[in-house]
One Martini backbone bead per residue (centre of mass of N, CA, C, O) as a GRO file, in nm:
protein
  373
    1MET     BB    1 -11.862  -0.285   1.469
    2LEU     BB    2 -11.660  -0.064   1.384
    3LYS     BB    3 -11.519  -0.050   1.657
    4PHE     BB    4 -11.419  -0.341   1.654
    5ILE     BB    5 -11.247  -0.324   1.399
    6ALA     BB    6 -11.061  -0.099   1.491
    7PHE     BB    7 -10.951  -0.251   1.736
    8PHE     BB    8 -10.834  -0.493   1.581
    9LEU     BB    9 -10.633  -0.325   1.404
   10LEU     BB   10 -10.481  -0.214   1.675
   11MET     BB   11 -10.370  -0.461   1.836
   12PRO     BB   12 -10.065  -0.483   1.757
   13ASN     BB   13  -9.995  -0.211   1.907
   14LEU     BB   14 -10.096  -0.303   2.187
   15ILE     BB   15  -9.921  -0.556   2.219
   16LEU     BB   16  -9.678  -0.363   2.155
   17ALA     BB   17  -9.506  -0.276   2.399
   18GLN     BB   18  -9.391   0.007   2.560
   19THR     BB   19  -9.092   0.180   2.657
   20LYS     BB   20  -8.927   0.385   2.873
   21VAL     BB   21  -8.629   0.576   2.776
   22ASP     BB   22  -8.349   0.697   2.970
   23LEU     BB   23  -8.064   0.878   2.855
   24ILE     BB   24  -7.738   0.939   2.995
   25VAL     BB   25  -7.469   1.133   2.855
   26HIS     BB   26  -7.114   1.111   2.889
   27ILE     BB   27  -6.847   1.319   2.802
   28PRO     BB   28  -6.499   1.398   2.792
   29LYS     BB   29  -6.559   1.641   2.579
   30LYS     BB   30  -6.638   1.907   2.439
   31THR     BB   31  -6.877   1.987   2.170
   32THR     BB   32  -7.016   2.108   1.855
   33ASP     BB   33  -7.158   1.859   1.815
   34SER     BB   34  -7.397   1.647   1.761
   35LEU     BB   35  -7.599   1.401   1.914
   36PHE     BB   36  -7.652   1.041   1.868
   37ILE     BB   37  -7.867   0.761   1.815
   38ALA     BB   38  -7.782   0.421   1.710
   39GLY     BB   39  -8.003   0.151   1.594
   40ASN     BB   40  -8.234  -0.108   1.547
   41PHE     BB   41  -8.472   0.126   1.565
   42ASN     BB   42  -8.308   0.310   1.305
   43ASP     BB   43  -8.111   0.155   1.113
   44TRP     BB   44  -7.837   0.286   1.200
   45ASN     BB   45  -7.866   0.592   1.212
   46PRO     BB   46  -7.625   0.853   1.281
   47GLU     BB   47  -7.860   1.052   1.178
   48GLY     BB   48  -8.146   1.193   1.260
   49GLY     BB   49  -8.450   1.248   1.324
   50ASN     BB   50  -8.544   1.153   1.673
   51TYR     BB   51  -8.207   1.094   1.768
   52ASN     BB   52  -8.133   1.345   1.921
   53LEU     BB   53  -7.960   1.503   2.162
   54THR     BB   54  -7.978   1.672   2.465
   55LYS     BB   55  -7.844   1.948   2.619
   56LYS     BB   56  -7.737   2.012   2.953
   57ASP     BB   57  -7.424   2.022   2.920
   58SER     BB   58  -7.101   2.005   2.804
   59LEU     BB   59  -7.106   1.673   2.923
   60THR     BB   60  -7.434   1.650   2.894
   61TYR     BB   61  -7.682   1.416   2.783
   62PHE     BB   62  -8.021   1.351   2.644
   63ILE     BB   63  -8.285   1.090   2.608
   64HIS     BB   64  -8.617   1.016   2.494
   65LEU     BB   65  -8.777   0.692   2.467
   66ASN     BB   66  -8.987   0.473   2.264
   67LEU     BB   67  -8.973   0.121   2.312
   68PRO     BB   68  -8.976  -0.188   2.258
   69LYS     BB   69  -8.981  -0.473   2.378
   70GLY     BB   70  -8.659  -0.598   2.428
   71ASN     BB   71  -8.394  -0.605   2.215
   72GLN     BB   72  -8.144  -0.346   2.218
   73GLU     BB   73  -7.923  -0.163   1.997
   74PHE     BB   74  -7.629   0.065   2.041
   75LYS     BB   75  -7.495   0.399   1.965
   76ILE     BB   76  -7.282   0.676   1.979
   77THR     BB   77  -7.284   0.988   1.795
   78ARG     BB   78  -7.164   1.273   1.569
   79GLY     BB   79  -7.326   1.197   1.271
   80SER     BB   80  -7.117   0.951   1.228
   81TRP     BB   81  -6.909   0.672   1.194
   82ASP     BB   82  -6.645   0.848   1.219
   83LYS     BB   83  -6.803   0.958   1.510
   84ALA     BB   84  -6.782   0.730   1.705
   85GLU     BB   85  -6.771   0.560   1.965
   86SER     BB   86  -6.502   0.458   2.191
   87LYS     BB   87  -6.238   0.366   2.314
   88ASN     BB   88  -5.955   0.492   2.458
   89ASP     BB   89  -5.784   0.373   2.190
   90GLY     BB   90  -6.015   0.383   1.938
   91LYS     BB   91  -6.162   0.137   1.952
   92PRO     BB   92  -6.427  -0.036   1.902
   93ILE     BB   93  -6.729  -0.094   2.027
   94ALA     BB   94  -6.968  -0.259   2.138
   95ASN     BB   95  -7.277  -0.300   2.145
   96ARG     BB   96  -7.522  -0.173   2.303
   97THR     BB   97  -7.757  -0.293   2.557
   98LEU     BB   98  -8.119  -0.369   2.579
   99ASN     BB   99  -8.350  -0.531   2.807
  100LEU     BB  100  -8.682  -0.474   2.766
  101THR     BB  101  -8.949  -0.471   3.032
  102VAL     BB  102  -8.910  -0.180   3.146
  103ASP     BB  103  -8.867   0.104   3.254
  104THR     BB  104  -8.566   0.305   3.167
  105MET     BB  105  -8.245   0.395   3.314
  106MET     BB  106  -7.931   0.531   3.166
  107ASN     BB  107  -7.585   0.544   3.202
  108ILE     BB  108  -7.334   0.699   2.986
  109ASP     BB  109  -6.988   0.642   2.899
  110VAL     BB  110  -6.778   0.817   2.697
  111ALA     BB  111  -6.448   0.766   2.624
  112ASN     BB  112  -6.449   0.811   2.299
  113TRP     BB  113  -6.340   0.893   1.961
  114THR     BB  114  -6.252   0.785   1.657
  115ASP     BB  115  -6.144   1.078   1.536
  116ASN     BB  116  -5.900   1.101   1.760
  117PHE     BB  117  -5.774   0.890   1.562
  118LYS     BB  118  -5.561   0.732   1.371
  119GLN     BB  119  -5.657   0.574   1.081
  120VAL     BB  120  -5.600   0.261   0.955
  121LYS     BB  121  -5.619   0.161   0.643
  122GLU     BB  122  -5.751  -0.105   0.515
  123GLU     BB  123  -5.629  -0.369   0.304
  124TYR     BB  124  -5.831  -0.544   0.112
  125HIS     BB  125  -5.885  -0.890   0.032
  126PHE     BB  126  -5.998  -1.107  -0.224
  127GLY     BB  127  -6.106  -1.335  -0.396
  128ASP     BB  128  -6.046  -1.436  -0.731
  129HIS     BB  129  -6.391  -1.447  -0.763
  130VAL     BB  130  -6.384  -1.140  -0.675
  131HIS     BB  131  -6.519  -0.847  -0.830
  132ILE     BB  132  -6.494  -0.534  -0.987
  133VAL     BB  133  -6.682  -0.391  -1.221
  134ASP     BB  134  -6.729  -0.093  -1.081
  135SER     BB  135  -6.644   0.196  -0.892
  136ALA     BB  136  -6.846   0.393  -1.101
  137PHE     BB  137  -7.144   0.329  -1.155
  138PHE     BB  138  -7.399   0.443  -1.340
  139ILE     BB  139  -7.707   0.616  -1.224
  140PRO     BB  140  -7.944   0.763  -1.407
  141GLN     BB  141  -8.199   0.768  -1.209
  142LEU     BB  142  -7.992   0.938  -0.983
  143ASN     BB  143  -7.721   1.067  -1.059
  144LYS     BB  144  -7.510   0.829  -0.984
  145HIS     BB  145  -7.251   0.647  -0.817
  146ARG     BB  146  -7.142   0.290  -0.803
  147GLN     BB  147  -7.034   0.009  -0.663
  148ILE     BB  148  -6.960  -0.310  -0.828
  149TRP     BB  149  -7.009  -0.651  -0.770
  150ILE     BB  150  -6.863  -0.995  -0.829
  151TYR     BB  151  -6.956  -1.338  -0.826
  152LEU     BB  152  -6.772  -1.622  -0.941
  153PRO     BB  153  -6.744  -1.914  -1.013
  154LYS     BB  154  -6.457  -2.101  -1.026
  155ASP     BB  155  -6.547  -2.227  -1.327
  156TYR     BB  156  -6.611  -1.995  -1.523
  157SER     BB  157  -6.339  -1.979  -1.706
  158LYS     BB  158  -6.374  -2.308  -1.786
  159SER     BB  159  -6.655  -2.243  -1.900
  160LYS     BB  160  -6.995  -2.223  -2.083
  161LYS     BB  161  -7.183  -2.155  -1.878
  162LYS     BB  162  -7.486  -2.068  -1.728
  163TYR     BB  163  -7.616  -1.837  -1.472
  164PRO     BB  164  -7.750  -1.752  -1.206
  165VAL     BB  165  -7.887  -1.456  -1.025
  166ILE     BB  166  -7.791  -1.241  -0.750
  167TYR     BB  167  -7.920  -0.948  -0.609
  168MET     BB  168  -7.736  -0.733  -0.378
  169GLN     BB  169  -7.718  -0.552  -0.107
  170ASP     BB  170  -7.464  -0.412   0.048
  171GLY     BB  171  -7.172  -0.470  -0.091
  172GLN     BB  172  -6.959  -0.401   0.135
  173ASN     BB  173  -7.071  -0.680   0.316
  174LEU     BB  174  -7.065  -0.957   0.143
  175PHE     BB  175  -6.754  -1.020   0.143
  176HIS     BB  176  -6.466  -1.184   0.204
  177ALA     BB  177  -6.200  -1.063   0.395
  178ASN     BB  178  -5.843  -0.963   0.392
  179PRO     BB  179  -5.897  -0.898   0.658
  180PRO     BB  180  -6.128  -0.961   0.864
  181ARG     BB  181  -6.470  -0.879   0.923
  182PRO     BB  182  -6.749  -0.824   1.135
  183ASP     BB  183  -6.941  -0.702   0.869
  184GLU     BB  184  -7.003  -0.993   0.709
  185TRP     BB  185  -7.146  -1.235   0.505
  186ALA     BB  186  -6.975  -1.425   0.320
  187VAL     BB  187  -7.108  -1.548   0.045
  188ASP     BB  188  -6.866  -1.676  -0.099
  189SER     BB  189  -6.807  -1.893   0.115
  190VAL     BB  190  -7.084  -2.023   0.106
  191MET     BB  191  -7.089  -2.091  -0.194
  192ASP     BB  192  -6.839  -2.270  -0.202
  193SER     BB  193  -6.957  -2.484  -0.010
  194LEU     BB  194  -7.214  -2.554  -0.165
  195ILE     BB  195  -7.077  -2.638  -0.430
  196LYS     BB  196  -6.899  -2.863  -0.306
  197GLU     BB  197  -7.181  -3.018  -0.218
  198GLY     BB  198  -7.364  -2.975  -0.508
  199SER     BB  199  -7.470  -2.711  -0.565
  200LYS     BB  200  -7.578  -2.456  -0.726
  201GLU     BB  201  -7.461  -2.228  -0.934
  202MET     BB  202  -7.374  -1.872  -0.883
  203ILE     BB  203  -7.432  -1.537  -0.927
  204ILE     BB  204  -7.312  -1.235  -0.758
  205VAL     BB  205  -7.453  -0.911  -0.709
  206GLY     BB  206  -7.312  -0.608  -0.576
  207ILE     BB  207  -7.452  -0.314  -0.419
  208ASP     BB  208  -7.372  -0.033  -0.307
  209HIS     BB  209  -7.434   0.183  -0.080
  210GLY     BB  210  -7.513   0.546   0.002
  211GLY     BB  211  -7.491   0.577   0.294
  212LYS     BB  212  -7.671   0.845   0.388
  213ASP     BB  213  -7.882   0.741   0.145
  214ARG     BB  214  -8.000   0.461   0.226
  215LEU     BB  215  -8.287   0.547   0.355
  216ILE     BB  216  -8.387   0.640   0.053
  217GLU     BB  217  -8.290   0.429  -0.162
  218TYR     BB  218  -8.446   0.181   0.010
  219ASN     BB  219  -8.706   0.374  -0.033
  220PRO     BB  220  -9.014   0.415  -0.210
  221TYR     BB  221  -9.083   0.615   0.026
  222ASP     BB  222  -9.167   0.854   0.217
  223SER     BB  223  -8.995   1.002   0.501
  224LYS     BB  224  -8.827   1.136   0.771
  225TYR     BB  225  -8.555   1.110   0.579
  226GLY     BB  226  -8.716   1.149   0.302
  227LYS     BB  227  -8.719   1.110  -0.027
  228GLY     BB  228  -8.793   0.851  -0.206
  229GLU     BB  229  -8.562   0.630  -0.424
  230GLY     BB  230  -8.647   0.326  -0.476
  231LYS     BB  231  -8.779   0.326  -0.755
  232ALA     BB  232  -8.524   0.420  -0.908
  233TYR     BB  233  -8.336   0.197  -0.810
  234VAL     BB  234  -8.497  -0.044  -0.930
  235SER     BB  235  -8.484   0.058  -1.218
  236PHE     BB  236  -8.180   0.024  -1.237
  237LEU     BB  237  -8.169  -0.280  -1.204
  238VAL     BB  238  -8.360  -0.343  -1.453
  239GLU     BB  239  -8.258  -0.124  -1.689
  240THR     BB  240  -7.927  -0.138  -1.635
  241LEU     BB  241  -7.778  -0.366  -1.477
  242LYS     BB  242  -7.890  -0.630  -1.590
  243PRO     BB  243  -7.819  -0.583  -1.890
  244PHE     BB  244  -7.516  -0.565  -1.837
  245ILE     BB  245  -7.470  -0.842  -1.712
  246ASP     BB  246  -7.599  -1.007  -1.948
  247SER     BB  247  -7.382  -0.890  -2.165
  248ASN     BB  248  -7.097  -0.968  -1.983
  249TYR     BB  249  -7.234  -1.238  -1.884
  250ARG     BB  250  -7.312  -1.574  -1.810
  251THR     BB  251  -7.656  -1.580  -1.814
  252LEU     BB  252  -7.970  -1.638  -1.673
  253LYS     BB  253  -8.240  -1.421  -1.762
  254ASP     BB  254  -8.470  -1.534  -1.634
  255VAL     BB  255  -8.689  -1.529  -1.371
  256LYS     BB  256  -8.603  -1.810  -1.238
  257ASN     BB  257  -8.279  -1.686  -1.244
  258THR     BB  258  -8.380  -1.428  -1.065
  259SER     BB  259  -8.257  -1.250  -0.785
  260ILE     BB  260  -8.327  -1.095  -0.457
  261ALA     BB  261  -8.137  -0.928  -0.182
  262GLY     BB  262  -8.169  -0.835   0.179
  263SER     BB  263  -8.116  -0.614   0.459
  264SER     BB  264  -8.342  -0.441   0.601
  265MET     BB  265  -8.352  -0.212   0.378
  266GLY     BB  266  -8.282  -0.438   0.174
  267GLY     BB  267  -8.543  -0.598   0.235
  268LEU     BB  268  -8.745  -0.389   0.150
  269ILE     BB  269  -8.645  -0.347  -0.152
  270SER     BB  270  -8.681  -0.647  -0.230
  271MET     BB  271  -8.985  -0.662  -0.190
  272TYR     BB  272  -9.056  -0.439  -0.387
  273ALA     BB  273  -8.922  -0.554  -0.643
  274ILE     BB  274  -9.101  -0.816  -0.668
  275ALA     BB  275  -9.374  -0.664  -0.670
  276GLU     BB  276  -9.304  -0.476  -0.924
  277TYR     BB  277  -9.106  -0.730  -1.064
  278PRO     BB  278  -9.219  -1.046  -1.120
  279LYS     BB  279  -9.080  -1.079  -1.425
  280VAL     BB  280  -8.773  -1.059  -1.308
  281PHE     BB  281  -8.819  -1.165  -1.010
  282GLY     BB  282  -8.848  -1.491  -0.879
  283SER     BB  283  -8.685  -1.406  -0.613
  284ALA     BB  284  -8.662  -1.346  -0.243
  285GLY     BB  285  -8.456  -1.200   0.017
  286VAL     BB  286  -8.593  -1.126   0.349
  287PHE     BB  287  -8.394  -0.961   0.578
  288SER     BB  288  -8.477  -0.793   0.833
  289PRO     BB  289  -8.711  -0.592   0.772
  290ALA     BB  290  -8.789  -0.229   0.733
  291PHE     BB  291  -9.118  -0.185   0.751
  292TRP     BB  292  -9.157   0.050   0.961
  293LEU     BB  293  -9.066   0.276   0.732
  294ALA     BB  294  -9.297   0.127   0.517
  295PRO     BB  295  -9.632   0.084   0.527
  296LYS     BB  296  -9.698   0.073   0.211
  297ILE     BB  297  -9.608  -0.223   0.154
  298TYR     BB  298  -9.876  -0.365   0.212
  299ASP     BB  299 -10.028  -0.254  -0.034
  300GLU     BB  300  -9.829  -0.345  -0.250
  301VAL     BB  301  -9.856  -0.650  -0.198
  302THR     BB  302 -10.162  -0.673  -0.231
  303LEU     BB  303 -10.171  -0.572  -0.531
  304SER     BB  304  -9.947  -0.801  -0.628
  305LEU     BB  305 -10.053  -1.088  -0.562
  306PRO     BB  306 -10.154  -1.201  -0.845
  307LYS     BB  307  -9.839  -1.182  -0.961
  308LEU     BB  308  -9.701  -1.389  -0.716
  309SER     BB  309  -9.769  -1.703  -0.749
  310ASN     BB  310  -9.459  -1.794  -0.871
  311ASN     BB  311  -9.308  -1.666  -0.642
  312LYS     BB  312  -9.028  -1.640  -0.424
  313VAL     BB  313  -9.035  -1.599  -0.057
  314PHE     BB  314  -8.791  -1.509   0.196
  315PHE     BB  315  -8.814  -1.510   0.549
  316VAL     BB  316  -8.609  -1.338   0.811
  317ALA     BB  317  -8.585  -1.337   1.177
  318GLY     BB  318  -8.523  -1.213   1.509
  319ASP     BB  319  -8.597  -1.189   1.847
  320LYS     BB  320  -8.342  -0.980   1.900
  321GLU     BB  321  -8.487  -0.738   1.716
  322GLY     BB  322  -8.763  -0.734   1.806
  323PRO     BB  323  -9.111  -0.743   1.777
  324ALA     BB  324  -9.155  -0.561   1.525
  325MET     BB  325  -9.001  -0.718   1.314
  326VAL     BB  326  -9.167  -0.982   1.324
  327ARG     BB  327  -9.449  -0.865   1.293
  328ASP     BB  328  -9.409  -0.727   1.012
  329MET     BB  329  -9.322  -0.981   0.860
  330LYS     BB  330  -9.584  -1.145   0.917
  331LYS     BB  331  -9.773  -0.957   0.765
  332VAL     BB  332  -9.660  -1.009   0.480
  333TYR     BB  333  -9.678  -1.312   0.488
  334GLY     BB  334  -9.992  -1.315   0.523
  335ILE     BB  335 -10.055  -1.195   0.248
  336LEU     BB  336  -9.902  -1.428   0.077
  337ASN     BB  337 -10.001  -1.659   0.322
  338SER     BB  338 -10.299  -1.690   0.456
  339ASP     BB  339 -10.324  -2.031   0.463
  340GLY     BB  340 -10.026  -2.176   0.455
  341LYS     BB  341 -10.004  -2.318   0.138
  342ASN     BB  342  -9.760  -2.152   0.029
  343LYS     BB  343  -9.455  -2.286  -0.085
  344ASN     BB  344  -9.329  -1.997  -0.195
  345VAL     BB  345  -9.349  -1.924   0.119
  346ALA     BB  346  -9.114  -1.824   0.373
  347LEU     BB  347  -9.063  -1.858   0.742
  348LEU     BB  348  -8.818  -1.733   0.979
  349GLU     BB  349  -8.780  -1.772   1.339
  350LYS     BB  350  -8.511  -1.670   1.547
  351GLU     BB  351  -8.413  -1.668   1.871
  352ASP     BB  352  -8.093  -1.564   1.810
  353GLY     BB  353  -8.157  -1.328   1.635
  354LYS     BB  354  -7.976  -1.060   1.485
  355HIS     BB  355  -7.881  -0.730   1.369
  356THR     BB  356  -7.662  -0.907   1.175
  357GLU     BB  357  -7.432  -1.059   0.968
  358TRP     BB  358  -7.404  -1.342   1.098
  359PHE     BB  359  -7.703  -1.410   1.064
  360TRP     BB  360  -7.721  -1.378   0.750
  361HIS     BB  361  -7.502  -1.575   0.683
  362ARG     BB  362  -7.650  -1.824   0.797
  363GLU     BB  363  -7.939  -1.769   0.638
  364PHE     BB  364  -7.843  -1.807   0.343
  365VAL     BB  365  -7.873  -2.110   0.315
  366PRO     BB  366  -8.189  -2.145   0.327
  367PHE     BB  367  -8.240  -1.953   0.099
  368TYR     BB  368  -8.087  -2.104  -0.124
  369GLN     BB  369  -8.243  -2.372  -0.092
  370PHE     BB  370  -8.524  -2.252  -0.157
  371ILE     BB  371  -8.461  -2.130  -0.455
  372THR     BB  372  -8.338  -2.431  -0.565
  373LYS     BB  373  -8.579  -2.653  -0.523
   0.00000   0.00000   0.00000
């Protein structure tokens, strides 16, 4: 019986077939930098982990990977996004793709590198109801500073109303910029449209991620990328940022009117935040969560289950993000809604969904409708 139980517990990993992937990368000119592969299988980390390439000769590198079957996207970097591969003219390339069904070998020709060209820094402009609260807001729990954004409904300055608040991760990519960017949620544009159609008005607070520290700041547990700082980060949201926002803006402070949301690592830390502070965050938007990097989240959610009976959790991921993403998301959903009768927990699996901002931009609408109904 014990052997049967052990086999049953291992079945998800057996079902999730792996493929062997051999990539041979040719570069245009020798470099002293190390080369890395960054993709949806490592949360687009441009350096570190087990994703550095091995040098074969001065212009040839290779890497062997074991990846789940399905769609994988990636790019080659020299350790940072400032040194990512580019087209011959320095413009960014589209994500490379692999549709893995069998073991695969692929030759890749890197045309050039972004940092070989003078980059014209774009001066972005945002709508007049998107503001920077502080370009260097102090995080005492981490002894760091971070830019904080806020979206206020258009009638905020003309009314005396108080508003619900959504706290969202990856503030750099949240709001619609002019000129437009390819990697933005544009939640302000979505909110403007929803409000125009008669939906409830909300304030959205965006917290910039920490760049190379994102993989540890959004992880409450230690991982191969370093010591997790997620617990301290969420403490900052609860103990420092929320009190500041509540004191300086007209907010509805109670749990029913306070939400948290994010994608990928931001989805992971949002799930942790509502599990750890269910009396602070009444709802959570968990978009394409990187649960693969934090398996302890399953125990965290299980332990918190009795305290989450009145909280709303919205899950969404796409089939084009790979089977592991959907499988892991369904596992947490199953813990929260084991009999399928909990109407406070929703799960969407979208056939066309990819690990990218346009997908999360689109799925923000059902998330918003779910938490406000």
